[in-house]
ROPA-41861 format. One record per residue (C-alpha): residue number from 1; residue in one letter; x, y, z. Coordinates in steps of 0.001 Angstrom, whole numbers. Example, Ala and Ser with C-alpha at 12.3 -4.5 7.8 and 13.67 -1.06 7.14 Angstrom:
! residues 2
+-----+----+---------+---------+---------+
|   i | aa |      px |      py |      pz |
+-----+----+---------+---------+---------+
|   1 |  A |   12300 |   -4500 |    7800 |
|   2 |  S |   13670 |   -1060 |    7140 |
+-----+----+---------+---------+---------+
***
This chain:
! residues 328
+-----+----+---------+---------+---------+
|   i | aa |      px |      py |      pz |
+-----+----+---------+---------+---------+
|   1 |  M |   64487 |  -82443 |  -90854 |
|   2 |  A |   66670 |  -85267 |  -89134 |
|   3 |  D |   66181 |  -82610 |  -86082 |
|   4 |  E |   62385 |  -82692 |  -86499 |
|   5 |  R |   62581 |  -86656 |  -86782 |
|   6 |  V |   64447 |  -86571 |  -83484 |
|   7 |  T |   62185 |  -84189 |  -81424 |
|   8 |  S |   59138 |  -86513 |  -82726 |
|   9 |  R |   60297 |  -89232 |  -81523 |
|  10 |  L |   61074 |  -87548 |  -78161 |
|  11 |  C |   58086 |  -86536 |  -77704 |
|  12 |  R |   56424 |  -89528 |  -78443 |
|  13 |  A |   58758 |  -91188 |  -75671 |
|  14 |  A |   57777 |  -88722 |  -73092 |
|  15 |  A |   54038 |  -89258 |  -73484 |
|  16 |  L |   54581 |  -92851 |  -73326 |
|  17 |  V |   56457 |  -92336 |  -69911 |
|  18 |  M |   53545 |  -90201 |  -68760 |
|  19 |  L |   51111 |  -92689 |  -69483 |
|  20 |  L |   52839 |  -95224 |  -67796 |
|  21 |  L |   53603 |  -93284 |  -64661 |
|  22 |  V |   49512 |  -92292 |  -64609 |
|  23 |  G |   48572 |  -95969 |  -65136 |
|  24 |  C |   50785 |  -97164 |  -62527 |
|  25 |  A |   50135 |  -94480 |  -59910 |
|  26 |  S |   47751 |  -96524 |  -57918 |
|  27 |  S |   50215 |  -99324 |  -57061 |
|  28 |  V |   52799 |  -96972 |  -55700 |
|  29 |  P |   52942 |  -96985 |  -52260 |
|  30 |  P |   52419 |  -93939 |  -50037 |
|  31 |  P |   54981 |  -92029 |  -48535 |
|  32 |  A |   56530 |  -93558 |  -45264 |
|  33 |  T |   54862 |  -91717 |  -42436 |
|  34 |  A |   57073 |  -89911 |  -40141 |
|  35 |  A |   57906 |  -91113 |  -36632 |
|  36 |  P |   56147 |  -89416 |  -33829 |
|  37 |  S |   58738 |  -87448 |  -31866 |
|  38 |  N |   58815 |  -89941 |  -28788 |
|  39 |  V |   58958 |  -93172 |  -30955 |
|  40 |  P |   62467 |  -94270 |  -30745 |
|  41 |  A |   64727 |  -93947 |  -33396 |
|  42 |  G |   64836 |  -97053 |  -35682 |
|  43 |  A |   61505 |  -98672 |  -34354 |
|  44 |  P |   59500 |  -99977 |  -37037 |
|  45 |  L |   56254 |  -97670 |  -37572 |
|  46 |  A |   53656 |  -98517 |  -39988 |
|  47 |  A |   50213 |  -97864 |  -41156 |
|  48 |  F |   47258 | -100239 |  -41345 |
|  49 |  T |   47454 | -103025 |  -44233 |
|  50 |  P |   45030 | -105562 |  -43985 |
|  51 |  Q |   46436 | -109026 |  -42881 |
|  52 |  T |   44843 | -111736 |  -41150 |
|  53 |  L |   45001 | -111740 |  -37269 |
|  54 |  P |   45903 | -115035 |  -35576 |
|  55 |  G |   43341 | -117104 |  -33851 |
|  56 |  F |   44613 | -116488 |  -30268 |
|  57 |  S |   44649 | -118972 |  -27563 |
|  58 |  H |   44076 | -116703 |  -25110 |
|  59 |  V |   43180 | -113098 |  -24610 |
|  60 |  F |   44186 | -111032 |  -21353 |
|  61 |  V |   43068 | -107322 |  -21353 |
|  62 |  I |   44279 | -105075 |  -18530 |
|  63 |  V |   42653 | -101456 |  -17976 |
|  64 |  M |   44661 |  -98767 |  -16448 |
|  65 |  E |   43239 |  -95171 |  -15542 |
|  66 |  N |   43300 |  -91539 |  -16601 |
|  67 |  Q |   46872 |  -91120 |  -18475 |
|  68 |  E |   47555 |  -89860 |  -21836 |
|  69 |  Y |   50119 |  -91226 |  -23945 |
|  70 |  D |   53106 |  -88675 |  -23697 |
|  71 |  N |   52633 |  -89130 |  -19671 |
|  72 |  V |   53757 |  -92847 |  -20225 |
|  73 |  I |   55509 |  -93536 |  -23256 |
|  74 |  G |   58942 |  -92515 |  -23028 |
|  75 |  S |   58215 |  -91245 |  -19410 |
|  76 |  G |   60738 |  -91894 |  -16689 |
|  77 |  D |   58046 |  -92604 |  -14231 |
|  78 |  A |   57290 |  -95646 |  -16090 |
|  79 |  P |   60287 |  -97645 |  -16536 |
|  80 |  Y |   58583 | -101180 |  -16737 |
|  81 |  L |   55838 | -100063 |  -19398 |
|  82 |  N |   58692 |  -98678 |  -21574 |
|  83 |  R |   60692 | -101787 |  -21429 |
|  84 |  L |   57426 | -103618 |  -22686 |
|  85 |  A |   56904 | -101026 |  -25307 |
|  86 |  A |   60468 | -101387 |  -26675 |
|  87 |  A |   60084 | -105534 |  -26854 |
|  88 |  Y |   56633 | -105419 |  -28225 |
|  89 |  G |   54030 | -103304 |  -29929 |
|  90 |  V |   52665 |  -99568 |  -28989 |
|  91 |  A |   49753 |  -98108 |  -31048 |
|  92 |  T |   50562 |  -94496 |  -30795 |
|  93 |  R |   47324 |  -93158 |  -31797 |
|  94 |  Y |   44796 |  -94831 |  -29995 |
|  95 |  Y |   41866 |  -92916 |  -28374 |
|  96 |  A |   39500 |  -93274 |  -25510 |
|  97 |  I |   35512 |  -92760 |  -26487 |
|  98 |  R |   34566 |  -90161 |  -24196 |
|  99 |  H |   34632 |  -88928 |  -20526 |
| 100 |  P |   34439 |  -90179 |  -17762 |
| 101 |  S |   35162 |  -93476 |  -16829 |
| 102 |  L |   32220 |  -95972 |  -17564 |
| 103 |  P |   31016 |  -95328 |  -20849 |
| 104 |  N |   34898 |  -96179 |  -21783 |
| 105 |  Y |   34583 |  -99730 |  -19856 |
| 106 |  L |   30783 | -100320 |  -21408 |
| 107 |  A |   32345 |  -99849 |  -25110 |
| 108 |  L |   35349 | -102126 |  -24369 |
| 109 |  I |   32743 | -104838 |  -23767 |
| 110 |  S |   29491 | -103941 |  -25792 |
| 111 |  G |   30423 | -101946 |  -28658 |
| 112 |  S |   28857 |  -98704 |  -27236 |
| 113 |  T |   28455 |  -96454 |  -24391 |
| 114 |  Q |   25023 |  -97436 |  -24011 |
| 115 |  G |   23893 |  -93791 |  -23507 |
| 116 |  I |   25804 |  -93723 |  -20267 |
| 117 |  T |   27679 |  -90372 |  -19754 |
| 118 |  D |   28501 |  -90204 |  -16258 |
| 119 |  D |   29992 |  -93064 |  -13618 |
| 120 |  C |   26231 |  -93733 |  -12133 |
| 121 |  A |   27218 |  -96469 |   -9257 |
| 122 |  T |   24077 |  -98149 |   -9525 |
| 123 |  C |   22520 |  -98087 |  -13139 |
| 124 |  S |   22392 | -101185 |  -15233 |
| 125 |  V |   22288 | -102071 |  -19156 |
| 126 |  D |   20169 | -104498 |  -21280 |
| 127 |  A |   22062 | -105246 |  -24211 |
| 128 |  P |   24253 | -107635 |  -26019 |
| 129 |  N |   27769 | -108004 |  -24633 |
| 130 |  L |   30810 | -110055 |  -25195 |
| 131 |  V |   30036 | -112417 |  -22733 |
| 132 |  D |   27391 | -113250 |  -24900 |
| 133 |  Q |   29457 | -113582 |  -27856 |
| 134 |  L |   31813 | -115525 |  -26148 |
| 135 |  E |   29358 | -118101 |  -24623 |
| 136 |  A |   27658 | -118536 |  -27994 |
| 137 |  H |   30978 | -119613 |  -29706 |
| 138 |  R |   31815 | -121775 |  -26721 |
| 139 |  K |   34635 | -119672 |  -25528 |
| 140 |  T |   35409 | -119375 |  -21752 |
| 141 |  W |   35802 | -115968 |  -19992 |
| 142 |  G |   36718 | -114434 |  -16720 |
| 143 |  A |   36823 | -110863 |  -14910 |
| 144 |  Y |   39454 | -110829 |  -12121 |
| 145 |  I |   38959 | -107533 |  -10388 |
| 146 |  E |   41321 | -106048 |   -7736 |
| 147 |  D |   40047 | -105895 |   -4263 |
| 148 |  L |   36266 | -107331 |   -5397 |
| 149 |  P |   35106 | -108838 |   -2207 |
| 150 |  S |   33534 | -111750 |   -3528 |
| 151 |  P |   32055 | -113081 |   -6594 |
| 152 |  C |   28847 | -111428 |   -7928 |
| 153 |  F |   29551 | -108220 |   -5536 |
| 154 |  N |   27289 | -105657 |   -7047 |
| 155 |  G |   27964 | -102738 |   -4412 |
| 156 |  P |   29501 |  -99717 |   -5826 |
| 157 |  S |   32327 |  -99489 |   -3845 |
| 158 |  A |   34510 | -101978 |   -1289 |
| 159 |  G |   37903 | -102515 |     -68 |
| 160 |  G |   40193 | -100548 |    1854 |
| 161 |  P |   39428 |  -97893 |    4798 |
| 162 |  L |   37456 |  -95697 |    3169 |
| 163 |  A |   35100 |  -98112 |    1599 |
| 164 |  L |   32114 |  -97122 |    3836 |
| 165 |  I |   31806 |  -93824 |    2684 |
| 166 |  G |   32046 |  -94841 |    -941 |
| 167 |  R |   35922 |  -94129 |   -1243 |
| 168 |  G |   36899 |  -98054 |   -1619 |
| 169 |  T |   39612 |  -99289 |   -3661 |
| 170 |  Y |   37442 | -101351 |   -5553 |
| 171 |  V |   34928 |  -99500 |   -7861 |
| 172 |  R |   31766 | -100624 |   -9439 |
| 173 |  R |   32521 |  -98214 |  -12427 |
| 174 |  H |   35580 |  -99938 |  -13073 |
| 175 |  D |   33848 | -103293 |  -13595 |
| 176 |  P |   31717 | -103317 |  -16654 |
| 177 |  F |   30371 | -106780 |  -16108 |
| 178 |  M |   28204 | -105980 |  -13489 |
| 179 |  Y |   26368 | -103460 |  -15287 |
| 180 |  F |   24797 | -105919 |  -17556 |
| 181 |  V |   21696 | -107120 |  -16594 |
| 182 |  D |   22382 | -110749 |  -18461 |
| 183 |  I |   25433 | -111122 |  -16675 |
| 184 |  R |   24474 | -109340 |  -12974 |
| 185 |  D |   21243 | -111423 |  -12532 |
| 186 |  N |   22590 | -114860 |  -13559 |
| 187 |  P |   24620 | -116418 |  -10784 |
| 188 |  S |   26218 | -118705 |  -13305 |
| 189 |  R |   27803 | -115811 |  -15261 |
| 190 |  C |   28375 | -113365 |  -12557 |
| 191 |  D |   30230 | -116081 |  -10584 |
| 192 |  R |   33014 | -115696 |  -13045 |
| 193 |  V |   33406 | -111881 |  -12248 |
| 194 |  V |   35776 | -112824 |   -9267 |
| 195 |  P |   38536 | -111422 |   -6901 |
| 196 |  L |   41890 | -110773 |   -8759 |
| 197 |  D |   43587 | -113375 |   -6071 |
| 198 |  R |   42100 | -116059 |   -8233 |
| 199 |  L |   43925 | -115054 |  -10904 |
| 200 |  R |   47239 | -116585 |   -9665 |
| 201 |  D |   45688 | -119764 |   -8694 |
| 202 |  D |   44386 | -120515 |  -12094 |
| 203 |  L |   47528 | -119589 |  -13549 |
| 204 |  A |   49255 | -121926 |  -11392 |
| 205 |  R |   46302 | -125002 |  -12357 |
| 206 |  D |   46863 | -124127 |  -15829 |
| 207 |  Q |   43112 | -123522 |  -15889 |
| 208 |  L |   42834 | -120025 |  -17235 |
| 209 |  P |   39407 | -119232 |  -19413 |
| 210 |  D |   39777 | -118143 |  -23011 |
| 211 |  F |   39263 | -114695 |  -22327 |
| 212 |  V |   40873 | -112659 |  -18914 |
| 213 |  W |   39818 | -109471 |  -17844 |
| 214 |  I |   41991 | -107521 |  -15131 |
| 215 |  T |   40947 | -104574 |  -12935 |
| 216 |  P |   43586 | -103389 |  -10667 |
| 217 |  N |   42408 | -101401 |   -7767 |
| 218 |  V |   42275 |  -97674 |   -7927 |
| 219 |  M |   45933 |  -97109 |   -6196 |
| 220 |  H |   47138 |  -99695 |   -8727 |
| 221 |  D |   45815 |  -98202 |  -11862 |
| 222 |  M |   47137 |  -94719 |  -11928 |
| 223 |  H |   43716 |  -93381 |  -10832 |
| 224 |  S |   44227 |  -92198 |   -7203 |
| 225 |  A |   47958 |  -92891 |   -7093 |
| 226 |  S |   50932 |  -92145 |   -9226 |
| 227 |  I |   52428 |  -93478 |  -12560 |
| 228 |  R |   55283 |  -94799 |  -10915 |
| 229 |  A |   52802 |  -96675 |   -8535 |
| 230 |  G |   50859 |  -98375 |  -11692 |
| 231 |  D |   54134 |  -99186 |  -13380 |
| 232 |  D |   55356 | -101116 |  -10067 |
| 233 |  W |   52116 | -102860 |   -9643 |
| 234 |  L |   52545 | -103648 |  -13605 |
| 235 |  S |   56142 | -105033 |  -12713 |
| 236 |  S |   55125 | -107252 |  -10512 |
| 237 |  F |   51894 | -108642 |  -11840 |
| 238 |  V |   52485 | -108951 |  -15656 |
| 239 |  P |   55255 | -111354 |  -15466 |
| 240 |  T |   53257 | -113883 |  -14090 |
| 241 |  I |   51223 | -113782 |  -17424 |
| 242 |  L |   53997 | -113609 |  -19938 |
| 243 |  Q |   55463 | -116658 |  -17771 |
| 244 |  S |   52202 | -118859 |  -18673 |
| 245 |  S |   51697 | -121109 |  -21478 |
| 246 |  A |   48601 | -119432 |  -21974 |
| 247 |  W |   50383 | -116246 |  -22824 |
| 248 |  Q |   53411 | -118038 |  -24676 |
| 249 |  N |   51503 | -120374 |  -26856 |
| 250 |  G |   49496 | -118115 |  -29009 |
| 251 |  G |   48265 | -115631 |  -26454 |
| 252 |  V |   47907 | -111830 |  -26358 |
| 253 |  L |   48110 | -109377 |  -23835 |
| 254 |  F |   46529 | -105910 |  -24158 |
| 255 |  I |   47447 | -103154 |  -21597 |
| 256 |  T |   45281 |  -99946 |  -22371 |
| 257 |  W |   44085 |  -96845 |  -20507 |
| 258 |  D |   40265 |  -96003 |  -19988 |
| 259 |  E |   40563 |  -92657 |  -20946 |
| 260 |  G |   43262 |  -89493 |  -21147 |
| 261 |  T |   42994 |  -86266 |  -19473 |
| 262 |  T |   42003 |  -84192 |  -22953 |
| 263 |  D |   39215 |  -84511 |  -25630 |
| 264 |  A |   41566 |  -85559 |  -28448 |
| 265 |  G |   39891 |  -88321 |  -30542 |
| 266 |  C |   39242 |  -89786 |  -34152 |
| 267 |  C |   37174 |  -92014 |  -35933 |
| 268 |  G |   33881 |  -90038 |  -35475 |
| 269 |  N |   33314 |  -91613 |  -32405 |
| 270 |  A |   36244 |  -91312 |  -30125 |
| 271 |  A |   36719 |  -87952 |  -28300 |
| 272 |  G |   38147 |  -89126 |  -25061 |
| 273 |  G |   41868 |  -88509 |  -24790 |
| 274 |  R |   44854 |  -90127 |  -26710 |
| 275 |  V |   46053 |  -92935 |  -24636 |
| 276 |  P |   48864 |  -95556 |  -24557 |
| 277 |  T |   47712 |  -99409 |  -25380 |
| 278 |  L |   50163 | -101578 |  -25509 |
| 279 |  V |   49981 | -105226 |  -27746 |
| 280 |  I |   52438 | -107815 |  -26093 |
| 281 |  A |   52259 | -111047 |  -28030 |
| 282 |  P |   54641 | -113614 |  -28599 |
| 283 |  N |   54134 | -113825 |  -31816 |
| 284 |  G |   53712 | -110104 |  -32301 |
| 285 |  K |   56269 | -107549 |  -34106 |
| 286 |  P |   58877 | -106718 |  -31677 |
| 287 |  G |   59938 | -102736 |  -31003 |
| 288 |  Y |   56499 | -101901 |  -33641 |
| 289 |  Y |   54822 |  -98702 |  -33112 |
| 290 |  S |   51830 |  -98307 |  -35310 |
| 291 |  D |   50331 |  -94941 |  -36086 |
| 292 |  T |   46994 |  -96108 |  -37106 |
| 293 |  P |   44202 |  -94740 |  -35606 |
| 294 |  Y |   42237 |  -97316 |  -32977 |
| 295 |  T |   39851 |  -96693 |  -30550 |
| 296 |  H |   38350 |  -99122 |  -27655 |
| 297 |  Y |   35880 | -100338 |  -30252 |
| 298 |  G |   38879 | -101261 |  -32622 |
| 299 |  L |   40356 | -103198 |  -29115 |
| 300 |  L |   36863 | -105194 |  -29029 |
| 301 |  R |   37023 | -105542 |  -32731 |
| 302 |  T |   40203 | -107162 |  -32727 |
| 303 |  I |   39006 | -109950 |  -30141 |
| 304 |  E |   35968 | -110351 |  -31978 |
| 305 |  D |   37584 | -110827 |  -35633 |
| 306 |  A |   40395 | -113009 |  -34010 |
| 307 |  W |   37585 | -115926 |  -32769 |
| 308 |  Q |   35089 | -114628 |  -35407 |
| 309 |  L |   32680 | -113855 |  -32931 |
| 310 |  G |   30670 | -111186 |  -35209 |
| 311 |  H |   30467 | -107728 |  -34109 |
| 312 |  L |   28966 | -105306 |  -31250 |
| 313 |  G |   27987 | -102020 |  -31773 |
| 314 |  H |   30571 |  -99536 |  -33271 |
| 315 |  A |   32703 | -102177 |  -33173 |
| 316 |  G |   31355 | -103270 |  -36759 |
| 317 |  D |   31678 |  -99698 |  -38270 |
| 318 |  P |   33657 |  -99066 |  -41319 |
| 319 |  T |   35784 |  -96842 |  -39758 |
| 320 |  T |   36658 |  -99322 |  -36922 |
| 321 |  T |   39952 | -100951 |  -37674 |
| 322 |  P |   41120 | -104304 |  -35985 |
| 323 |  M |   44842 | -104020 |  -34759 |
| 324 |  S |   45812 | -106372 |  -37356 |
| 325 |  D |   49252 | -104824 |  -37982 |
| 326 |  F |   50875 | -105708 |  -34720 |
| 327 |  F |   50949 | -109599 |  -35708 |
| 328 |  R |   53770 | -111220 |  -37958 |
+-----+----+---------+---------+---------+
***
C-alpha cells in the first residue's frame, strides 16, 4: 500500500512538471543559430529581435558592384573591408533584389524596381521616392557621384577615355536619382546630385546633408576593376567619413553591393544574390555578425523607420525587416 502511495505521488509530480514545461515553452528562447563558416570565431551572432532604431544624425550609403558575400568577407583581396567587418557590423544574409544593376538602385530609394528589368540608359520613372520622403520631413539630402561631370547631368555615360562610345567611368544606371522625373526635372532637386569631389568640401565645411548617397565610378566600385582596387579606394575614402563629426555624433554608414553573381534570395521578393553589407556606426555593436535575412528593401526601411518617414513600396511589407539588431 505504501508503495502504491509513493508511486501515485511520483506520477502526480511528473504530470505537474510536464504541465509547467508546456506552459513555459513559448518563453524559452530558441537554440542559438550556428555561425556561418566564414564568421570569425567568437564574433557575436544573433537573429532579429525587435528593438528601437536610433534616430541617426546622418546616414551615409555607399553602393559597390557585383560581388557575392564570400568574395569579400574573409577574402585576402579586401583587407580594409575585413578590418571594418571585424570592428563593426556585418549582415551575413543580405540579398539583392534581382539582376541587373539598375532595378536594385531603384529599389534602394523607392522600395520597388518600378517594373524595370534591364539597365536602360534613357528611361525614367514617375513614382514616389526617398527624396520625396526626406523633403516632406525636412531632412536634407545629397547624392555624390564619382566622375559625374556636373550637377543635373543626365547623359548615359561620362568620364574616362572611352566615354564617347558609352563606356565612361560614370554611368547613369548607377545613379538612381536621375531616373525619377520629380528629381530630374526639378532644378533645385537635381542640383543636389553632384560630383563626388563636392563631398570633401562639404565635410571640410561641416555642411553635410542629413542623407548622403555615394556612388563610386566603375573602376572603384568593383564593377570594371578588381576587388582589391575597390578595397583600396574605400580605404582611401571611408576614413574621411569616419573622422567627421557627422558620423561620430550619431551617424551611420552602410556599405552594400547592388547585386551578386548568383540568384540567391529570400523574403519573397529578392533573388539577386547574397551580397556583403556592412553597418558601421559609433553606437553599433562591435564585431557583430547578424544572420537575420535582409534585403535592399530592409535597408530602405531602416532609414525610414529611424527618421519616421513612412514606408515606400516593399519597404512596408511584413517580410521586410529593419536592421535594428545592429545597434545598442
